[in-house]
N, C-alpha and C positions, 0 to 999 in steps of 0.2 A: 190452856193447851192450844197450840196453833192448829187450825183446821183448814184444809185445802178445799176450795170449791171444785177445783179441777186439779188433777195431778200436775205437779211442776213439770216443766219441759224436759228436764234431765230424766225424770222418772218415765215420762211418756216415751222418750227416745229408747230407754232401756227395755220397756215393755214391747215396743215395736221390734227391737232387735231380737229379744227373746222369742217373739213369735216367729221370726225368720229362722232362728236356730232350730226351733221345734219342727218347722216345716222341713228343714234340711236333714235333721237327724231322727225325726219321729220320736222325740223325747217324751211325748205324752204317754208312751208305753211305760207302765209302772216299773218295769225291771230294766229299763234302758240304761240307766246310769247308777244303779243301786250299789252302794258300798257295803259289800259283805265282809264282815270281820271274821266269821268262823266258817271254815270250809265244810261243805256238806260231804257226805260219803261219795256222791257222784263226782264232786270236784277232786276229792282225794284220789279217786280211782283214775280220773283223767290225768292228774299229775304223775301218778305212778307209771302210766302207760306212755308218757312222753319219752322220746328217744334219749334226750339228754338227762333224764332222771332214772335211767336204768341202774346207775350207781346207787346202791342202797344207802350209803352213807350220806350222799348229797340229798337223796330223797327225804331222809329223816330230818335233815337240817331244815329243809323247806317246810315240811309238814309241821314241824315242831313250833314254827313261828305262829301258825294259825292266823296269819294276817297277810293279806295281799291288798294292793291298792285297787281302786275300781277298774282301772284299765286292765290289770292282770286278770281280775275276775271275769271281765268282759271277754277277753281273749280265750280264757279257759272254757268259758261257756260255748263260744263259737266252735272251738276245736272239738269239744265233746259231741256237739250236734253233727258236725261234718263227718266225724269218725263213724258215727252210727249209720250215716247214709252212704258214704263213699267206701268205707272199709279201709283196711290197712294192707300194706304190701306184704306179700308172702316171703319175699327175699330180704326185706328190711322191716322187721316188726317195729311198730310204733309210728311208722311213716304213712301218710295218707295217700291213697290211690289218686291218680290224676285223670282217671277215666270216668265219664259220666256213668252213674249207677244204672245197671240194666233194668232195675225195677222203677227208676225215676229218671228217664232219659231226656225229659223235656223241661229245661230250666223255667220256662214261662208257666207251664201247667203244673209242674211238680214242685217248683220252688216259689216263685213270686205269687202265684194265685193262692197258695196255701198260707201266705203270710198273715199273721193275726194282728200285728201292731200297726200296719200301714193301711192307708185308705186306697193304695194303688194296687190292690190284688188283681184287678181286671184291666189294667192298662200299664203301658210303659211310659217312660219319660225320655226326652232327647238324650240326657246324660246317660241313661241306662243302655242306650244303643251303642255307646262308646266303650265296648267291652274290652278293648285293648289299649285304653288310655294309660294303663299301668301294666298289669299282667292279667290275661283272661282267666288264668287258673285261680288267681285270687278273687276275681269277680265271681266266678262260678261258686267257689266256697262260700263267699258272702251271701249269695242268693239263697243257697240251700240252708245256710245257718239260720236264716230268717231272723237275724238280729238287726236292730236299728243301727245306723251309723253312730259311732262313738263321738261325742261332742268334745273334740280336742280344743285346746286353747287357740290353735290356728283357725279352726272352723268358726269359733266364737268371734275371733278378731275379724275374719272375713265377713261375717254377717253384719258386724258393726259398721264396717266400711261400706258395704252395700246399702245399709239403712241410711247412712249419712248422705250418700250420693242421691238416694231417692228423696230424702227430705229437702234437698236443695231445690227441687222442683215442686214437690207436693207437700205443702205444710199441713200438719195435723191441726185441725180446727178445734179451738177450745170449746166453742158453742156445741159442736157436734159431739165431742166427748162428754160434755155435761149432760146433753140430751140423752145419750145412750145410757149413762150411769144412772140418771134420775128415773128413767122409764124402764130400765133393765131390758134393753133391746136384745133379743136373742141373736146368736151367731148363725149366719148362713153363708158358708164359705164360698160356694160357687156364685151366689148372688153378689157377694162383695167383690169377687174376682172379676166378674163380668162388668159390673157397674164401674169399678176402678179402671178396667181396660178401656171401656167406652170413654171415660173421662180423659184417659191418657192419650188415646188416639186423637181425641179432639184437641188436646193441648199440643200434639205433634204438629197439627196444621195451624195452630195459633202462635205457638212460641218457637217452633222449629226443632223440638226434641221431646222424646218421651222415654220413660224408664219403666221396667217391670211390666211388660206387655205380654198377655197370654197368646199362645198360638197352639195349633194342633194339626194332626193328620191321622189317616187311617191306613195301617199296614195290613196287607193280605197275608195271613199266617199260612194259608194253603199254597201260596206261590213260592217257588224255590228262590226267587229273586227278591222276595219281600217287597213287592210292588205296592206303592201308595196309590190310593184312589185319587184320580185327577182327571178333569175334563169330562166326567160323566154327565149325562143330561139330567134335567130336573126330575123327570119321571123316575129315574133310577134311585135318586135320593129319597123321593117320596115313598117308593116301595120299601126301601130299606128302613125308613122311619116307621112306616105302618107295620112292618113285620115285627119290629122291636116292641110294638105296643100289644100285639096280639099273640105272638109266639113265645114259647118258653125258651130259655137260653140253649137248651139241648136241640131244639128244632129250628131255631131262628137262623135263616141263611146268612144274616148279617153278622152273626157272632164270630165268623172267621176273620172279620176286620177288627184288628186290635187298635184301640185308641192310643196314640202317642202324643203326649202333651209336653209343652215347654213354656218357659218364661224368658222372654227376650230382655236382656239387661239394658240395652240402649238402642234407640232409633233416632236418627238425625235426618231432618229435612233441610237440604241445603241447595244452594245454587251450583249448577254444574260449571259455571264460569269462574266464580270467585271462592266457592266452598263456604260462603257465609250462610248462616242459618236464615231460612225463610220465615219471616214473621208477618202474620196477617192480623194487623192491629184492629181491623174493623170488626172482627169477631170477638167481642168482649166476653171473656169466659164467664164472669160472674152473672151477667144479665142475659146471656145468650139463650136462644131457643134452639135446641138440638136439631129440630126439623129444619129450621131456617138455615142453620149452619151447613147441614148436609146439602140442601138444595143449592146454596151459594157455592160450596166447594165443588159439587158435581158439575156446575156450569164452568167453573174455573179450571179444574184439574183435567177434565176431558179434552181440553183443547190441545192441538199439536204443539203450540208454543209452550204451554206449561210442561209437557213431557220432554221438550227439548231443553228447557231451562232448569227444571227441578229434578232432584233425585233423592231417594230415601236410602240411607246407608244403614245396614244392620251391623251392630257391634255387640261384643260380649266383654264383660268386666272380669278380670282375674285379679284376685288380691294375693299379695305376697308378704312374707314377714322379713324379706330382704330385698334390696334394690337390685334384683337380678331376675331375668327371664329364665324359666325352667330349662335345664340343660338336657333333659331327656327328650329326644326327638318324638317319641310316642305321645308325650303330654302335649306338645305344641301341635302336633298333627291332629290330635283329638279335639283340641280347642278350635282349630280351623273347621273341622267337620261339624262341630256343634253349631257354629254360626251359619254354616252352609245349610244345615237342617232348618234353622229358623227362617232363613231367606226362602228356602224351598216351600215351607209351610205357608208363609205369607203370600207367595206366588199362587199357590193353590187356592187359598182363601180369598185372593183378590180377583179371581177369574170371573165370577158372576155372583151377584148378591143373593139371588134366589137359591142357588145350590149351597152357598155358604150358610144361608139361613137354616137349611135342613141339616147341614153338617154340624152346626151348633146345637140344634135340637137333639141330634143323635148323641152328641157329646154328653149332654145332660142325662139322656136316657140310659147310656152305658154306666152312669154313676148311680143308677137306681132312682132318679128323680123324675117327677111328673111335671112336664113343662107347662101344663095348663092348670096346675094347682095354684090357687090364689096365694100371693105372698102375704105373710103376716103383716097386718096393718102397721104394727110398730116398726117393722123393717121399711115399709113404704114411706112412712113419715120421716124416719131416720135418713133415708136416701135423699129426700127433698131438702133436708137440712144440710147434708154434706155436699150434694150436687144440685145447686139451684137451677142449672140449665135443664134439668129434667122436669121442672114444675109445669111448663107449658104442655108437655106431653101427658103429664098426670091429669091435667085439666081436660085434655082430649079424651082420655080413658074415662074420666068421671062423667063426661057428657056423651060418651059413645060415639065420638067423632073419629074420622079416619086419620091415621098418622102418615098417610101417603106412602105406604109400602104395601103393595098389593097382596103378596102371600099372607101377610099378617092380617090385613083388613078383611080378606075373604074368609079366613078362618074365624075371625071375630064375629063376622056377620052370621056365619053358619052355626056358631055355638049357641046352646041353650042359655037362657038367662041364669047367670051365676050370682049368688047372693054375696055381695061385697059391701059391707056397711061399716064405715069408720065413725059413725055417730057417737058410740060410747067413749071415744078417745078425745072428744072435744074438750072435756073438762081437765084433761091432763096437760093441755097446751097452754100453760099460763105464763111461761117465761118469755122475755123479749125475743129470744132467738127462734121461737116456734109459734108465736101467736098468729103470724101471717098464714099459718097452715090450717087454721080453724075452719076455713071455708071448704077444706077437703074432707072434713069430718061429717059426712053424710053418705047416703047410698050412692054407689057408683054404677053407671050403666055397664061398664066392663071392668073386670078385675085386673090388677097388676100381676103379671106372671113372668116366668123365665122366658116365655115365648116373646114377650115384648123386647127384652134385652138382646135376644138372638136376632131380632129384626134390625135393631139399630146398630148392633155390632157388625152385622153382615154388610151394612151400607158403608161403614167406615173402612172395613177390610177391603171392600171393592174400590174405594177411593185410592188406596195405596197401590193396587195392583200394577197400574201403568207407570208408576214412578220408581219401582224397585231397581236399585243399582246393582251391578255385578261387583262393585267395589265393596269389600267387607273389611272389618277391623276387629282386632283384639286389643283391649286397653288394659295395661298392667298398672296396678295401684299398690303402693306401700305406704302405710300410715297416712292414708287419705290423699297422697300425692300421685298423680298420673306421671310415672317416670319413663314409660316406654309404650309405644303402640306398634303393632304389626299390621300393615295393610296388605291385603292379598285379594285375589280374584276368585269369584265363584266358579266352581267346576261341577257341572251336573254329572259328567261321566264319573268323576271320582266319588261323588256322593252315591250314585247308583251302585258302584262296585262295593262301597262300604255297607250300604243297608242290605245288599244281597248277602254279604258275609255275616253281618250282625243278625239278620233274621234266621239264617241257618243255625247259628248258635242258640238263639233264644227258643226256637221251636224244635230243637233236638235233631237237626238234619246234618250235623257234622260234629266231630269230636272237639274237645277243648284244645285251643292252640296257645300254650303258654309262651313266655318270652323265649328267645333263642338261647340255648344253653352255652353261653360263653362267659369268660371271666368278667368282662366289663358289665354285663347284665347282672351277674350274680352279686357284684359289688354295688351296682347302682340301684337295682330294684329290690332284691331280696332283703337287703339290709333293713328296709322299712316295712316289711310285710309281717302281718300278724301270724302267718302260718309258717314262717321261715324255719322254725325249729322242728317242724314235723312234715316238711314238704319233700316228698319223694323225688319230684322233678329236680329240685335244687340239689338233693343228695346225689342223684345219679349224674347231674351235670358236674358237680365237684369231683366225683370219682373219675369221670371221663377226662376232665381237664388235668387232673393229677396224673392219670395214665399217659396223657399226651405229653406232659412234662418229662416223664420217665422215658418215653419213646424218643423224644428229642435228645435227651441226654445220651441214650444209647447210640443214636445216629452220629452225634458229635464225637463220642468216644471212638467209634469205628473209623471216622474220618481222620482223627488225629492220633 
């Protein structure tokens, strides 16, 4: 029987893609995609109450089949939950109310924060701010339903295309996979995200492009305009971090600032004159020392010449199943706003390395993580296999030497001695790909922590700050081919107007604003909505349009 030392490339690619799909749809939830063959009593009750099943004969036909596909069950489950929260119309029984429930008027607090299947209970994403990319009423129903996004074939196809683009720059190393499988290295999602982003920002300055880069900002939920933290002094960030360590969530003054996270699909470092990618070949990625690379880039990037010659363009990749840009104006508008948010966050993160350092520490803190907890030694060794450029810094931590970033070094000097001993792992490093790490299997003077990655990431974000371009792009792909791009210009005013409106929605400061009730929208948007059959807004719009037609006929008959 054939045995694989490492999973074949096609299996690894599928595993990587499946991971992305899970992140997009939260399919780790056990009921996310369950194929129920027998309808429960609650599901039968839901069907009976649907407006289009008021006909007893039709109702009996559906219930007698006792079988619906997984998407049907998923939709029925959502409608049942939403009906319990929003209630039904008194004038149109069976149809869902489109007003925020009086008992749960805050979508963030009463919807998202109560979610049990997602890790994002206490934070928002950039895409979640785009409440009107389709229809805000559908968005509200989905939030309160607390159901994960259904993994359609289109979502799975899009994830594969994103994964393929990512793999063109970042190859999955066989030695690293073998090491993780052999030693059963535990998963640490934020650690992996931060270390990968550090690697990708480094490759941005080496190879001229980067993909799947993390960014974030903090929205003030108490402010009517949804203002983001920007430009505050280092002391403010220090107090905010310290209060998060000592105060409970109910009394912490920093709790009003909601973490908004995003993943940037594409960054391009190019010449302003020729638009060719900037390549710095002297920084050899495999043998580089991250500290030396940062010092070299700081001297190069901070010059007026570099800022006149170079620019970093932020882009987002949209995958399609046809060679056509979306015809809905709201979808294209939302895509542009999404890229503007990314550019805005990078601008904030690029202002000062010391404030960004604390911004990252608070990011981890809001996820319930201790930034000073020693990283599992297996994870530390795995990172050195995957990212050799970290090895010189690991050597500095091992000997208790400065990494030349003052906020981190001061904290490290002040800390009490933390026990961090990798000696027991020495005998596990027997293969060729890890034997060179045996020298690290001893007691370290300083442990590896999330605080270290916050330090190095803040320096790379700061390198980008002065190079960010106002030129942005959306790249459309179909079956792996880039068939169309939209180039546009960053507008801070438009972005401020949007996040003011979005924050009012999320924190219950304005009513839901569905699509405009006209025939074009009813055909374009409602056709693909899970709530179309029970949507009171749609029903009333159809009646109004029908009445308008009758009124026009009466006017015409009177004229002629």
